[in-house]
C-alpha positions, -999 to 999 in steps of 0.1 A, spaced: 370 136 415 346 120 439 322 91 431 299 89 461 279 58 470 244 58 484 240 51 521 234 14 527 247 4 494 265 -29 495 302 -30 485 310 -43 451 343 -58 464 354 -70 498 389 -81 506 391 -96 540 423 -106 558 441 -116 526 476 -130 530 499 -145 505 531 -165 509 555 -180 484 572 -208 503 588 -190 534 584 -156 518 554 -136 530 543 -111 504 509 -100 518 497 -100 554 462 -92 566 451 -69 538 415 -58 541 394 -31 524 361 -28 505 349 -6 477 316 5 462 306 7 425 320 38 408 349 43 432 385 47 420 412 35 443 449 41 437 474 17 454 509 32 458 540 22 477 576 12 473 586 -16 450 582 -50 465 554 -40 488 529 -65 474 508 -42 453 507 -63 421 503 -95 441 472 -80 457 456 -74 424 465 -110 413 449 -123 445 417 -103 439 412 -119 405 426 -153 416 455 -154 392 473 -160 425 451 -178 450 454 -162 485 470 -182 512 447 -165 538 415 -146 539 387 -142 514 377 -121 484 340 -113 477 327 -98 444 290 -93 444 275 -126 455 306 -147 449 330 -153 478 362 -173 474 380 -184 505 416 -193 509 423 -230 512 391 -239 495 395 -246 458 367 -226 441 342 -243 418 350 -236 382 317 -218 378 326 -194 407 360 -187 392 346 -180 358 319 -157 373 345 -138 393 369 -133 364 341 -122 341 333 -95 366 369 -82 367 389 -68 338 427 -66 342 453 -45 324 489 -55 330 523 -37 327 530 -58 295 503 -56 268 499 -94 262 484 -89 228 484 -117 202 510 -106 176 496 -127 148 461 -112 151 449 -78 140 440 -52 165 403 -59 159 407 -96 164 426 -90 196 397 -72 210 369 -94 196 383 -129 202 376 -132 239 341 -119 235 333 -147 211 349 -174 232 337 -164 267 305 -144 260 291 -163 230 289 -132 209 289 -137 171 318 -124 152 297 -95 139 285 -86 174 320 -88 188 334 -67 160 307 -41 164 315 -38 202 352 -38 195 350 -9 171 330 11 196 357 6 222 386 12 198 368 45 189 366 53 226 403 48 231 411 67 199 423 38 178 395 29 154 419 36 125 442 9 137 416 -19 137 431 -37 106 467 -34 117 488 -58 137 501 -48 172 537 -46 160 527 -16 139 514 2 170 533 22 196 535 10 232 509 35 243 486 24 215 491 -13 225 482 -5 261 451 13 249 442 -17 228 446 -39 259 423 -16 278 397 -19 250 400 -57 251 394 -57 289 364 -34 286 349 -56 258 340 -82 284 318 -57 303 336 -60 336 322 -46 368 356 -37 381 388 -28 362 422 -36 377 453 -18 364 488 -30 373 511 -1 367 498 3 331 522 31 323 554 18 338 567 2 305 561 34 286 580 66 281 562 97 296 546 109 264 531 76 256 521 71 292 500 103 290 479 87 262 470 58 285 464 81 315 440 101 294 419 70 287 420 60 324 409 95 334 379 92 310 370 58 324 371 73 359 349 102 349 324 78 333 319 60 367 340 29 360 350 11 392 388 9 392 417 -2 413 450 12 399 485 2 411 505 31 400 536 53 404 517 82 388 512 105 418 491 130 400 466 103 391 466 91 427 460 125 441 437 141 415 417 113 399 413 86 425 388 89 453 409 69 478 446 61 481 460 30 498 497 31 507 513 -3 510 547 -13 525 561 -47 534 529 -65 523 506 -45 546 483 -15 542 502 14 558 476 41 552 442 43 535 418 71 531 405 100 509 432 109 483 437 145 495 441 134 531 465 105 525 486 124 499 485 157 518 487 148 554 501 113 558 499 100 594 530 78 595 566 86 590 570 57 566 542 70 543 556 106 545 591 94 536 578 75 506 557 104 493 585 128 497 608 105 477 585 100 448 576 137 446 612 147 445 620 126 414 
């Protein structure tokens, strides 16, 4: 699946020289890449390679120690506390779906999707509920709107979390191993929604262990190891003809599982 960008088109996201340390422990080092609207990037690599931390640095849940992140016309530099307005603008442009679903257990499915729209976008309850129902229909869960999350399977809860992120009309969606907490059958439900989003032209960065998604759905694959980008390029090239021994060893290991 290829989402081509027009020549001269400005990137929607630029990550430049991003590094992250926690005390003496360096988690990311000199990570740089850019992407255009409509692209799907899969980030793969061994556990502990910094993939999830990279996503959290992009949306500033973890402020980078080094480098800068630019989304559209907003640039946030390391060591410079961003203005609240810049931070709010950046996070409005980015939707994030975590490994854990982070749904409010005391609210209905509909309220879980609507609440942030009302508080951050100023939509009325009626407007938010209308948009929420459209998105729940899109992820196949309109019939669950009045139920509470505890009555939904793990796969359904993750699809609700995706609907909640989409409800804020983000320009980019970040997925942090969205199927890792699910058994394979429920994971397929979530992957089906993600495949549909990719086909619709949604700009997506997906940290994943799902090699089929990386190879067949994403436009580009980034392989990370030890906090660095090991390889980056078109999916079929990186997955089929890795240049480095480290990347080849990782791909052989995950394919043999």
